C-alpha positions as CSV (number, residue, x, y, z in Angstrom):
1,X,-0.1,0.0,0.0
2,X,1.5,3.5,-0.7
3,X,2.1,6.2,1.6
4,X,-0.5,8.7,-0.7
5,X,-3.6,5.9,-0.7
6,X,-4.9,6.6,2.5
7,X,-5.4,10.5,2.0
8,X,-7.1,9.8,-1.4
9,X,-9.1,6.9,0.2
10,X,-10.1,9.5,3.0
11,X,-10.7,12.3,0.6
12,X,-13.2,10.0,-1.3
13,X,-15.2,9.8,1.8
14,X,-14.9,13.0,2.7
15,X,-16.4,14.3,-0.3
16,X,-19.1,11.5,-0.3
17,X,-20.4,12.5,3.2
18,X,-20.3,16.2,2.7
19,X,-22.1,15.7,-0.6
20,X,-24.6,13.7,0.9
21,X,-25.0,15.9,4.3
22,X,-25.3,18.8,2.1
23,X,-28.1,17.7,-0.6
24,X,-30.4,15.6,2.1
25,X,-30.3,18.7,4.5
26,X,-31.1,21.2,1.0
27,X,-33.6,18.3,0.3
28,X,-35.3,18.8,3.9
29,X,-35.9,22.7,3.3
30,X,-33.8,23.4,5.9
31,X,-31.4,26.6,5.9
32,X,-27.8,26.0,7.0
33,X,-24.4,27.9,5.5
34,X,-23.7,25.4,2.9
35,X,-20.7,26.3,1.5
36,X,-19.3,26.5,5.1
37,X,-21.0,23.1,6.0
38,X,-19.7,21.4,3.2
39,X,-16.2,22.6,4.3
40,X,-16.5,21.9,7.6
41,X,-17.6,18.2,6.9
42,X,-14.9,17.8,4.6
43,X,-11.7,19.4,6.9
44,X,-13.3,16.9,9.8
45,X,-12.1,13.6,8.0
46,X,-8.6,15.2,8.2
47,X,-8.6,13.7,11.3
48,X,-8.5,10.1,10.0
49,X,-6.1,10.7,6.7
50,X,-3.6,12.1,9.4
51,X,-4.0,8.9,11.6
52,X,-4.2,6.3,9.5
53,X,-0.1,6.3,8.6
54,X,-0.1,6.1,12.7
55,X,-2.4,3.3,12.9
56,X,-0.6,1.6,10.4
57,X,2.4,1.4,11.8
58,X,1.0,0.1,15.3
59,X,-1.0,-2.8,13.1
60,X,2.8,-3.1,11.7
61,X,4.2,-3.2,15.2
62,X,1.2,-5.0,17.2
63,X,-0.6,-7.3,14.5
64,X,-3.8,-8.2,14.2
65,X,-5.8,-10.5,15.2
66,X,-4.0,-11.4,17.7
67,X,-4.2,-13.5,21.2
68,X,-2.5,-10.8,23.0
69,X,-4.0,-8.9,25.3
70,X,-1.7,-6.0,25.1
71,X,-2.3,-5.7,21.0
72,X,-6.0,-5.2,21.3
73,X,-5.3,-2.6,24.2
74,X,-3.0,-0.5,22.4
75,X,-5.2,-0.4,19.2
76,X,-8.7,0.3,21.5
77,X,-6.1,3.1,23.0
78,X,-5.6,4.1,19.6
79,X,-8.7,4.1,18.5
80,X,-10.1,5.9,21.4
81,X,-7.5,8.7,21.1
82,X,-8.3,8.9,17.1
83,X,-11.6,9.0,18.1
84,X,-11.4,11.8,20.9
85,X,-9.0,14.3,18.4
86,X,-11.6,13.9,15.7
87,X,-14.7,15.0,17.3
88,X,-12.7,17.7,19.3
89,X,-11.3,18.8,16.0
90,X,-15.5,18.8,14.5
91,X,-16.3,20.6,17.5
92,X,-13.8,23.4,17.0
93,X,-14.8,23.7,13.5
94,X,-18.4,23.8,14.1
95,X,-18.0,26.3,17.1
96,X,-16.1,28.5,15.4
97,X,-17.9,29.0,12.0
98,X,-21.2,28.0,13.0
99,X,-22.6,25.7,9.7
100,X,-26.0,25.4,10.5
101,X,-26.3,29.1,11.2
102,X,-27.7,29.1,14.6
103,X,-29.4,32.7,15.5
104,X,-27.4,32.2,18.7
105,X,-24.5,30.7,17.4
106,X,-23.1,27.2,17.9
107,X,-22.8,24.9,21.2
108,X,-20.1,25.4,23.2
109,X,-16.8,23.6,22.6
110,X,-16.9,20.9,25.7
111,X,-20.4,20.0,25.3
112,X,-20.4,19.7,21.7
113,X,-17.5,17.3,21.8
114,X,-18.8,15.4,24.5
115,X,-21.6,14.6,22.9
116,X,-20.1,13.9,19.0
117,X,-17.3,11.7,21.2
118,X,-19.8,9.6,22.8
119,X,-22.0,9.7,20.4
120,X,-19.4,8.5,17.4
121,X,-17.6,5.4,19.4
122,X,-19.1,2.8,17.5
123,X,-18.6,4.8,14.4
124,X,-14.7,5.3,15.4
125,X,-14.5,1.4,16.0
126,X,-15.8,0.9,12.8
127,X,-13.4,2.8,10.7
128,X,-10.4,2.0,12.7
129,X,-11.4,-1.7,12.2
130,X,-11.3,-1.0,8.4
131,X,-8.1,0.2,8.9
132,X,-6.9,-2.9,10.6
133,X,-9.0,-5.3,8.1
134,X,-7.4,-3.2,4.8
135,X,-3.8,-3.6,6.4
136,X,-3.9,-7.0,6.9
137,X,-5.7,-7.7,3.5
138,X,-2.5,-6.1,2.0
139,X,-0.3,-7.9,4.6
140,X,-2.0,-11.1,3.9
141,X,-1.4,-10.5,-0.5
142,X,2.3,-9.2,0.5
143,X,3.0,-12.6,2.0
144,X,1.4,-14.6,-0.3
145,X,3.5,-13.2,-2.9
146,X,6.7,-13.6,-1.1
147,X,6.0,-17.4,-0.9
148,X,5.0,-17.7,-4.4
149,X,8.9,-16.3,-4.9
150,X,10.1,-18.4,-2.7
151,X,8.3,-21.6,-4.0
152,X,9.4,-20.3,-7.7
153,X,13.5,-20.1,-6.7
154,X,13.1,-23.8,-4.8
155,X,11.5,-24.9,-8.1
156,X,14.1,-23.1,-10.3
157,X,17.0,-24.6,-8.1
158,X,15.4,-28.2,-8.3
159,X,15.3,-27.8,-11.9
160,X,18.9,-27.2,-12.0
161,X,19.7,-30.0,-10.2
162,X,17.4,-32.2,-11.9
163,X,20.0,-31.8,-15.0
164,X,20.1,-36.2,-15.4
165,X,23.2,-37.2,-14.3
166,X,23.1,-40.0,-16.9
167,X,23.0,-37.0,-19.5
168,X,26.5,-35.7,-18.0
169,X,27.9,-39.4,-17.7
170,X,26.9,-40.1,-21.9
171,X,28.5,-36.7,-22.7
172,X,31.5,-37.9,-20.9
173,X,31.5,-41.5,-22.7
174,X,30.7,-39.3,-25.9
175,X,33.7,-37.2,-25.3
176,X,35.7,-40.5,-24.5
177,X,34.8,-42.1,-27.8
178,X,35.8,-39.0,-29.4
179,X,39.0,-38.6,-28.4
180,X,39.7,-42.5,-29.1
181,X,38.6,-41.9,-32.7
182,X,41.1,-39.0,-32.8
183,X,38.4,-36.9,-33.6
184,X,39.7,-33.6,-31.4
185,X,38.0,-30.9,-32.4
186,X,34.7,-32.6,-32.2
187,X,35.7,-33.6,-28.7
188,X,36.9,-30.1,-27.8
189,X,33.8,-28.3,-29.0
190,X,31.9,-31.2,-27.0
191,X,33.2,-30.4,-23.7
192,X,33.1,-26.4,-24.5
193,X,29.3,-27.8,-24.9
194,X,29.1,-29.4,-21.9
195,X,31.2,-26.9,-20.0
196,X,28.3,-24.0,-20.9
197,X,25.8,-25.9,-19.8
198,X,27.3,-26.6,-16.3
199,X,28.0,-22.9,-15.9
200,X,24.3,-22.0,-16.6
201,X,22.9,-24.7,-14.4
202,X,25.1,-23.8,-11.5
203,X,24.9,-20.2,-11.7
204,X,24.0,-18.7,-8.5
205,X,22.0,-15.7,-9.8
206,X,18.0,-15.9,-8.5
207,X,16.5,-14.4,-11.6
208,X,13.2,-16.3,-12.4
209,X,13.3,-14.8,-16.1
210,X,15.1,-14.7,-19.0
211,X,14.9,-13.7,-23.0
212,X,13.7,-16.3,-25.1
213,X,16.8,-16.2,-27.1
214,X,19.0,-17.4,-24.3
215,X,16.9,-20.0,-23.3
216,X,17.0,-21.4,-26.9
217,X,20.9,-20.8,-27.1
218,X,20.7,-22.9,-23.9
219,X,19.0,-25.6,-25.6
220,X,21.1,-25.7,-28.5
221,X,23.9,-26.7,-26.9
222,X,22.0,-29.2,-25.2
223,X,20.8,-30.6,-27.7
224,X,24.4,-30.3,-29.7
225,X,25.4,-33.1,-27.2
226,X,22.1,-35.2,-27.6
227,X,22.9,-35.2,-31.0
228,X,26.5,-36.9,-30.5
229,X,24.9,-39.3,-28.5
230,X,22.0,-40.6,-30.9
231,X,23.5,-39.3,-34.2
232,X,20.9,-39.6,-37.1
233,X,18.7,-41.0,-34.3
234,X,17.8,-37.7,-33.2
235,X,16.3,-35.3,-35.6
236,X,15.9,-31.5,-34.4
237,X,14.0,-28.7,-35.9
238,X,13.6,-25.5,-33.9
239,X,11.0,-22.7,-35.1
240,X,11.6,-19.6,-33.0
241,X,10.6,-16.4,-35.1
242,X,13.0,-13.8,-34.4
243,X,10.5,-10.9,-33.1
244,X,10.0,-13.2,-30.2
245,X,13.7,-13.3,-28.9
246,X,13.4,-10.6,-26.3
247,X,10.1,-12.4,-25.0
248,X,10.7,-13.3,-21.5
249,X,10.2,-17.0,-20.3
250,X,10.9,-18.5,-17.1
251,X,14.2,-19.8,-16.6
252,X,15.1,-23.8,-17.7
253,X,11.5,-23.8,-19.3
254,X,12.3,-25.4,-22.4
255,X,15.2,-28.1,-21.4
256,X,13.0,-30.3,-18.7
257,X,10.6,-30.4,-21.3
258,X,13.0,-31.7,-24.0
259,X,14.9,-33.9,-21.9
260,X,11.2,-35.4,-21.1
261,X,10.8,-35.7,-24.8
262,X,13.9,-37.7,-25.2
263,X,13.8,-39.8,-22.6
264,X,10.2,-41.1,-22.8
265,X,10.1,-40.3,-27.1
266,X,13.0,-40.5,-29.0
267,X,15.1,-43.1,-26.7
268,X,12.2,-45.5,-26.8
269,X,12.2,-45.9,-30.8
270,X,15.1,-48.0,-32.0
271,X,15.1,-45.4,-35.1
272,X,14.6,-42.5,-32.8
273,X,12.3,-39.8,-34.7
274,X,12.0,-36.2,-34.7
275,X,11.6,-33.6,-32.4
276,X,10.6,-30.0,-33.0
277,X,10.8,-26.9,-30.7
278,X,8.0,-23.4,-31.8
279,X,7.2,-20.4,-30.2
280,X,4.4,-18.2,-31.2
281,X,2.4,-15.1,-29.8
282,X,-1.3,-14.7,-30.0
283,X,-2.1,-11.0,-28.5
284,X,-0.9,-11.1,-25.4
285,X,-0.2,-14.9,-25.2
286,X,3.2,-16.9,-25.8
287,X,3.1,-20.1,-26.7
288,X,5.8,-22.7,-26.5
289,X,5.6,-26.1,-28.1
290,X,7.7,-29.5,-27.9
291,X,6.7,-32.2,-30.1
292,X,8.3,-35.6,-30.6
293,X,8.2,-38.9,-32.3
294,X,7.5,-41.6,-29.8
295,X,5.0,-43.8,-27.7
296,X,1.7,-42.3,-26.4
297,X,1.6,-41.0,-23.3
298,X,0.1,-44.3,-21.5
299,X,3.2,-46.5,-23.0
300,X,5.9,-43.8,-22.0
301,X,4.8,-42.3,-19.1
302,X,5.7,-39.0,-19.8
303,X,5.7,-37.3,-16.3
304,X,8.9,-37.1,-14.5
305,X,9.8,-34.9,-11.6
306,X,11.1,-32.1,-13.6
307,X,7.6,-31.8,-15.4
308,X,6.4,-31.9,-11.9
309,X,8.7,-28.8,-10.9
310,X,7.9,-27.0,-13.7
311,X,4.2,-27.0,-13.4
312,X,4.7,-25.7,-9.7
313,X,7.0,-23.0,-10.8
314,X,4.6,-21.6,-13.8
315,X,1.9,-21.8,-11.0
316,X,4.1,-19.8,-8.6
317,X,5.2,-17.5,-11.5
318,X,1.9,-16.9,-12.8
319,X,-1.1,-18.2,-11.2
320,X,-3.9,-19.1,-13.5
321,X,-2.8,-17.6,-16.4
322,X,0.0,-20.3,-17.3
323,X,-1.0,-23.5,-18.3
324,X,1.2,-26.9,-19.2
325,X,-0.3,-29.6,-21.2
326,X,1.0,-32.8,-22.2
327,X,-1.1,-34.8,-25.4
328,X,-1.2,-37.2,-27.8
329,X,-1.0,-36.3,-31.2
330,X,-0.7,-38.1,-34.3
331,X,2.7,-39.9,-34.9
332,X,3.5,-38.5,-31.3
333,X,3.5,-36.4,-28.3
334,X,3.0,-32.5,-27.7
335,X,4.1,-30.4,-24.9
336,X,1.7,-26.8,-24.9
337,X,3.2,-24.2,-22.3
338,X,1.2,-21.0,-22.6
339,X,1.9,-18.0,-20.5
340,X,1.7,-14.3,-20.4
341,X,3.7,-12.3,-23.5
342,X,6.1,-10.4,-22.2
343,X,9.7,-8.3,-23.4
344,X,12.5,-8.1,-21.4
């Protein structure tokens, strides 16, 4: 909640109260100093506007609801104090300006303040309770947002650790084979690609979103190593429009989907198959798809830990504005991720 928001909230309430008071009294045929009455009514609410930051600080240090009698006592005293100042200010304004145009002048200050203070006790409690309710609502929303962020960070860490050990071992075995075949350039390129992958995986930054072009670059290095392992059994195709290069996507969003497709799809077929990755924008929605030629979902069991972590992370980052669907299509399985389109 911004510091200026309570001021405008009280101003809106003051203007509404003053307008309603003046209009209703004029409709009943009363004769008062209408502009003075309007000004006095609006000005009276200034006490609550000025006291709200103090009440919010008290709610921060003595939160409600609470089992502590001390917390309730602090807020009860604060409510009474604000009510006393509010009615004193209103009584002083009325005594000074006589907005109701009494022929003999307004009532004396002390009896007027006492009557207003007692008469407004219930209203004071309601107004202070409204401040407390709004404060609790914003605090709860902030806490939920922090929890979602922590969950997203935890899922990102899990995805980084999820880079399958077998993949690393297979990559190292591939390098060993290339060295034995005296294919030094290929071996060096594979080691470099593996180093880039591990550097990205062990990145200690807590960034959640990256440019799509960076995510695709990481995926290409991953596929280069997988290509050495599967050779002609893995046929890759990437369709990423240049106009989507700066689109923001969750870090490590594509690699788990591709790994899942290779493990449960391509690797299950003796002759391998095709793997395609694409991106498209439809209005404010970005769609990422990963297709693999392989067994149907029931036969392949394409629901690994990486996919579960990805689903939880998408939920934490985007709530209901995202989806991750896996479905059987002609000749294979299609994974589709939909999320809000944002540019870096």
